[in-house]
LUMKOLFI-959675 format. One record per residue (C-alpha): residue in one letter; x, z, y. Coordinates in steps of 0.001 Angstrom, whole numbers, plus 500000, padded with zeros to 6 digits. Last residue first. Layout:
aXZY...
***
This chain:
t729351928639241091d729625928383237517q733519927738236209e734790924676233994g738259924741235157n739671924414232325r740951928055232329t737699929378233044g736557927279230266t738814929151227899a737884932573229414r734327931769228519s734627930678224989s737013933663224530a734281936087225807p731462934547223610r728600932494225163a725423934358225892v726124935590229309e727320931845230264a723565930637229145s722076933399231163r724329932212234170e723658928823233593r719442929216233177q719820931317236660g721776928812238439t719644925511237509p716260927767238586t713644928561235901s710583925522236516a711638923500233955p710283926492231692g707029927239233311q704182925097234013r702894925309237852a706053923901238709l704416920546237432v701256920694238405g702911921386241821a704922917897241256a701567916550241020t700284917412244159a703532916710246159g702745912634244836l699616913294245956v700933913833249340l703517911511249500i700732908372248533a699027909814251972a702854909066253965a702572905530252156l699430904901253995l700216906302256907l703610903778256828a701433900955255614p698685901814259131q701990901376261848y703732897899260603g701773896080261901n697780894885262311h697969892247259962l700265894746258147l697599896348256255p696797893786253808a700319893904252472a701119897600252108a699518897739248355l701295895066247448p704316896619248769g704155900059247189v702769898790243697i706031896826242578q707968900211243953g705601902484242006v706290900225238891s710121900855239410y709438904767239647g707511904369236437a710965902827234787t713484904727236485l711466907987235132l711517906281231713a715253904932232064v716682908847232973s714319910273230772r715512908008227553p714344911606225074f712891914046226961r715138917444227529l713320918696230113d716261920239231843a717230916117231860g713775915241233457t714475917426235818a717458916563236523l716036913219237309s713240914691239578l715772916617241192t718672913817241937a716226911236243025i713729913977245109g717252914390246985i717916910903247196f714179910385249291t715140913434251345g717474913698253887g717229909840254420f713733909718255202l713966913346257061v716699911748259239a715074908503259959a712126910025261022i713570912171263273l715099909214264969a712088907434265505g710102909768266488v713062910561269468v712719907004270229d709005906854271328d706063905484269520l704850908925267755l702243908441265300a703220905279263355p706859906515263415l706409909817262185a704114909180259133i707383908401256871g708863911794258226v705774913999257844a705892912629254100q709329912984253094v708837916643254225l705841916823251996l707866914855248928a710521917243249755v708463920173249627v707121919550246468l710045918503244798l711397921874245991w708972923494243934p709890921546240936r713646922386241577s712950926044241067w714718927521243438r718944928738243795r720510926298241710g718132923469243257l719143924372246258w722601923279245002a721402919798243940w719213919510246804l722088919942249257a724710917374246796a721749914924246928s721314914980250785p725104914467251594t724587910965251549a720693910533252696a721136912004256015l724386909000257057g722114906505255275v718832907211257125i720770907475260404v722362904108259445w718881902685259614a718013904222262551g720820902229264340s719347899420262751g716155899923264038l717403901430267500w719682898386268467g716290895554269136p714926898555271670s711345900284270385s707878898813269546q708525896084266565d711873897875265878i710379900436264801a707977899302262122a710754896189261115v713654899064260269l710513901373258207f709329898157256724t711213898016253587g712180901833252667a709243903077254189i707395901226251278i709277901974249094y709536905627249992g705271905863248857v705347903840245847g708283905225244392e707428908858244999l703811908121243550s706147907573240225y708128910438240847s705029912344240956v703027910733238095f706723910877235769l706980914943236498a703252915361235428a704261913657232446f707220915428231411a705505918869231778r703055917360229179s705944915980227161g708276919237227359s710140918395224106g712471915735222887s715363916317220504q717253912991220731d719703913693223718v721845911293224285a725417911521223941s725465909043220291e723900906514222625t726703906511225395e726713907540228960p728324904929231394h732143905257231704m732894903339235338n736093901576235333w735049898859237560a733099901368240272a736376901330242696i736307897712242553a732210897499243030i733061898786246869v735097895841248032a732259893551246210a729725894843247944l731363894660251114a731728890735250298a728287890501249620s727166892452252645c729198890123254542w727625886724253619w724283888225254009v725225888878257352v726881885759258037q723386884073256882w720560886571259090d722832885149261712g726050886547264021i727361888219267030p724379890391268272r723504891533264681l726909891397263208i727829895578264641l724314896934263862v723934894898260491l727173896166259254v726318899679260591g723360899455258718s725326898466255293l727556900857256233a725425903519255774i723077902560253247g726032902734251211g726969905877251864g723202906846251011i723439905604247578g726659906731247333g724744910089247495f723808910449244371a727187910630243381w727721913912245294g724580915172243513p726489915033240504l729189917291242131h726712919507243557a725652921198239721p728899922497239585h730780921151236294e729923921070232632r727084918334232983l729585916005235201h730360913625232361h726436913347231001l724493913327234707a727490911288236348s727693908462233277g723775908483233159v723103908123236559a725942905177236606a724644903329233742v720742904136235056f721921902806238403t723783900113237568v721062898737234936a718254898617238035s720799897005240713a721147894219237902i717394893647237333g716634893766241241a719674891159241745i717641888990239480l714593889513241047r715768889469244962l717588885479243584v714881884770242132l712070885282245033w714445883883247751v715049880936245474f710823880703245702v711233881671249745t713546878517250104h716035878331253235t718819878347250964l722390879459250790p721739882702252699m720790884203249892a723522883235247619a726181885729248655l723873888605248019t723323887065244501l726855886728243713v727477890697244686i725001891547242345v725555889580239652v729268890927239261l727585894570239509s725403894296236765a728744892010234830r730294895688235238a727638897568233835v727032895190230608a731018895308230362p730894899405230276r728234899180227937r725298901486228121f722668898200228887v723451897594224234p722079901041223728l718416899832225201a716955902250227617g718457900037229907a716762897237229443l713534899108231084a715208900229234234g716626896507234724v712914894996234090l711107897525236252y713934896574238894g713542893191238872v709954893728239677y711269895629242827n712715892756243775s710100890325243446t707987893273245690a710312893028248182l710245889331248313a706960888937248392a706738891919251120g709094889601253384g706688886320252601q703969888521254020a705914889400257053s706146885869257516l709959884325256818g710997881985259700a714820882038259254q715813883643262508a713296886013263935t711058887286260466m715102886586258668l716689888948261142p713737891556260953l714223891785257543i718327892301257557p717922895806258393t716000896542255313y717198894053252671v720745895734252740f718492898466250950r719302896500247174g722583894967246617i723813897910249574g723083901068249169m721704900623245490s724092898077243874a727120898612245862a726421902176246961l725725903257243416a728267902090241658a730928903578244384a729075906646244004s729566906582240156r733100905756240444g733525908716243113v732029911616240985h733614910642237392l736787910691239325w735585913875240463p735369915318237480t738493914005236119r740999915464239108p740522919366237724l738485921860238962v740470924417240672a738800928067239753t738109930282242054m740107933970242245
***
């Protein structure tokens, strides 16, 4: 008979998911469906939109680097970051000054990264002895937040302006942040200090950094690109689909990672994402937009899940913070690389993103050819289970820490 998991692991899942939904799904990504409204109603240019995105990503890099420091793993810091995210969302409609918007998005980026590192560290640490799909559901909070932000914009778009949408986004983030208030980030003593697999980690770092470049171009401009050539509802509707596809995707990719090599799954996920991002540039219709939303939403959080879990498998010190920092550098480069192409619409930028993701898949292929990190998680766990004393295995079963 399959043992029933205790309630505690799901509390960790829920708190981490709520933190990621508030900080990432809304705090960062609500800007994507709001961007067309700001362009139409607040006079924001496409280049200005790219600058705001870049400012947020610079802040995210700063926050990711800060997340590697022990002081930023305290619960009080994670709570303060959630408060800052809500306040910066609420402050966006108070001005029409681009410089102030840049500062607000910079601060929001710092707070989002600090919360992300804390939430992911909490999930990977507290759920380490539980089935691999549980951290995946925690990552799914990002997709849930994206879906909620897309629904919010879809509902408010016909009846409110860009300012109302920002204020309502702040209120939604505040409600979700309450559920994350008692999250317990990973402590310094729990961080592995041994470090190994430097060459494999370097390939992973390059792949994940290139993912940051490619995915963020779509994450910033996908809705605006669809809006250019489709009915007004389709852009926000596609963003809802992105969120809905993203919510279970991390758990699905984590489950697949127990049966197949995570690095090879990374190759597949990156190539699928490249196809999804290229579709709106190649197929100028509703079907292409919807398929693109499913493929993009179904992979970008899954890629993060696989990459960060692989970094943990390599037991490389500060792997979450370092990979997030590389990802952040990619996010800064992405909008800057895309900006010169925006004069001719958003489609060339999406094709550039797809090409970069193919390079990321190539780097993941180098990692996959290495060896130890390519071993399926389930095989490693079964080997470890066999090596454990029978009494220990029995105790683990009684505690609900069974393999699946």
